[in-house]
N, C-alpha and C positions, 0 to 999 in steps of 0.2 A: 549651439542649440541642439537638444536631443531630438533625433528624428522620430516622428510620430509613426506608429505602426498603422498601416493602411490595409483594410481588407481587399482593396483593389489590387494591391501589390501581391497579395496572396494568390488571387485569381489569375494574375498575369504570369505566375511562375509555371513554366511548362512542366516542371518535374512533379508538381503537386497532383495528387489523384483525388477522386471524389471522397468526401468524408463518409466513412462507414464505421459501424461498430466492428472492431477487429481485435484479434489477439496478437500481441507483440511479444515474441519470445516466450509465449506461455502466459503472459499477463494481459488481461483484457483492459483496454483503455476505458477508464471510468470517469464520470464527472464528479465523483465524490472521493474522499480519502478512505478507500475501503479495501484496496488490494493488499495482500500480504505475501511475504516471501521468507525463506529461512527455515529454521528448525527450533522446535521447543525442547527436543530431547525426550527420552522416556516415552516415546509414542509408538503405537503399533505401526509396523511397516505395511504399506499397501501391497496386496498380492498382485496387483496389475497396474500398468500405467493408465488404464482406462478407469476414470472415477466411477462411472456407472457400474462397471463390473465389481470394483472394490466395494461400492455401497451395497451391492447385492450379497457379496460374500460376507462382509462384516455384519450386514443387516440380519442375515440368518443366524449368525452366532449371537448377536445381541438379543434377538427375539427369543432365542432358546434360553438365554441366561442374562437378563438385564443387569445383573450385578457384576458381570464379567468386565473388569476395567479395561483390558486390552481391546476387547470387542467394541466397547463404547467409544474408546479413543479412535480406533480405526474407522468405525462407522461415522462418527461425528466429522472426522477429517475428510472422509470420502464424500459425505453430503455437502460439506463446504466446497470442496473442489468441483463438485457437480452442480454448484449453484443453488442447492437446496438449503438456503440459509436459515429459514424459519424452522425447518425440520431439524437441522443440525442443533439449533438452540434447544428445541424441545427434547431431543435425545440426550444431549449433554446435561441439561437441567435435571432430568430424571436420574442420570448416572451420578451426578454429584449428590443428589439426595440419598441414593442407595449407597454411596461411598463417601460419607462426610469427611472433609479434611484432606481428601486426596488431591495433592497439589498439581500433578499433571492434568487431572481432569478439570480442576478449577482453571488452569491455564488455557486449556482447549475451550472450555465453556466461555471464558472471558473473551477469547478471540472470536468465537462464534457470535457472541453478543455484539462485538464491535462490527463484525461483518454485516450484521443485521440492522445496524444503526442505533442500537441501544447503548449509547456511549457512556452515560453516567453509570448504568448498571455494569457495563464492561469494566470500567475503571474500578468500581468497588469490588467486583469479583476478582480481578487481577491483583488487587491489593492483598487478597487472602492467599494467592497462589505463591507468593514469596514473602520474605520478611526483611526489615532493614538490616538485620545482622547477617543475612544470607541472601542478598538481592540477586535477581536474574536480570542481566542487562537487556535481554531480549524482551522481557516483560516490561521493564522500565520504558523501553522504546514504544511498545504497544500502548502503554498508559499515556505516553506523550501524544500519540496520535489521537487517542480518545479526547484528550484535553484540547488539542488543536481543533477537533471537530466541534467542540463546544464553545470555541472562541476564546479559550483561556491560553493564549499563545505564550505569554511569559512563563506561566507555570509549566506548560508543555516543554519549553526549552530547558527548564531546570531538570526535568526527567531525562531529556536527551543528554544533558551534561553529565548526569550521574551514570548513564549507560556508557558514555564515552570514557569515563574514568576506569571502567572495568574492561571495556573493549576499545582501546584507543584507535582512532582512525577508521572505525568500521564504516564502510561507504553507505550502508543502508541507513544508519543513524544520522550520519552527516547529511544525507539526502533529505531526511525528515527535518533536520534543522533548517536547511535551505528553504523547503516548502513552508515551514512555519513562518520564516521571515517574509516569504512571498505573500502569505495570507495577511501579514501585518503591513503589507505594501512597502516593505523595506527591500527593494530589489537589489541594491548593491551588496547588502549582507547576504541575501539569498544566493546571489551568484558566487560570492566568496566561499560559502559553505559547500555549494554544489561543485565548485571547481576542486575543492579538496577531496570530495567524494569521487569525482571523475578521475582524479589522479591515482586513485588506488588501483592496484592490479586486480582487486576483487570486485571492482565496479561492474555492474551489469547494464543491460540495455535500458532498464528503467532509470538508472542514474543519468545516463546519457540524454534520454528524452526529457527528464526533468530540468537538466541544465539548459538544453535547447529551448525549453519553454520559457525559462526566466530570461535568457538572453533575448529571445524574441519579444517578450513583453517590454523590453527596453528599446525596441525599435530596430534591433540589429538582426533582421530576419535572414539575410544571406549567411551570416555567421551561425545563426541558430540552425539553419538547414544543413550546413556543413557538419555541425556537431552531431546531429541526430542521424546523419547518413554515414558517419565515419566507420570504416572497417566492417561494413555489413554487406551481405549479398544484395543485389539490386531489388529483389522483391521486398525484403524486410526494410531496406532503406526507404523505399517508396511508402511502405506502411508506416514507418516512423514519421516521415514527413507529413503524411496525411493525419496522423495523430496530433502532431504539432499544430497543423492548420486548424484542426477541430478544437483543440484547447484554446488557441489564441483567438479564434472567432467568437468565443464566448464573451469576449469583451466588446464585441461589435454589434450588440443588440440595438434595435431601433430606439431612437430617443424616446424617453418616457416610460420604457419598460425597465423592470428591475434588472440590475446588472449583478452578476456574480463573478468573483475572481476566478479565472480559469484554474483548474487544479488538476494535476496529474494524479499521482497516487502516493500517499505516504506508505512507507515500508514498515509493515508490522511483521517482524520475523515470525514465521509460522512453525 
């Protein structure tokens, strides 16, 4: 018989820390599928690792010349990194109007829309950022995440499959496949995909925590905790376990209240 996951067991674990909003390896734990990683290519390089400073620098360039494509790309990306999602959408929307048909701008605009929760619009815009005869696997993966957000899981997985034909074994895409199955409540298939992602030498902490989440949802919390703590410094290991606890606890709402499947974050290569 499958062991049922118990919130009491979570609380009894001495290694768990209080659930807080935290950043794990540069990625903030979110309750929706909205975080992104990776590269879109042909984008402006940020002048600083500080998103606020980058937004200031690119913002000045953009305001001086709103038709400057590189300035708009850099400004939009800096705004997204700084959590100014609605403003990023507004800036990139105007940039695409000023530069119609510019595919890098359309790609960045589509990502910003997805960040902001405009999933259908994001999907439509991203469809214009590449073409069936010259597909971008990163954009295919982003489109898949938008479809998953809209509950169209089978269709989403067809986009991930297309992305994997171009980039076989990419851990970010495989992680998305796993979370898509998790949203469909097919936890064995979710675990299978996430273990493939986890086996990649390119897998990051996000893949590890997603695998831990799916393992924990199947009642194997000790194993899940081992996964999310593996090969990490103590502070980040504790943060990852806290993240896992927070995600798993979303299934333990009081009876009679709406339940949402706990979600880590789909990977939309940025």
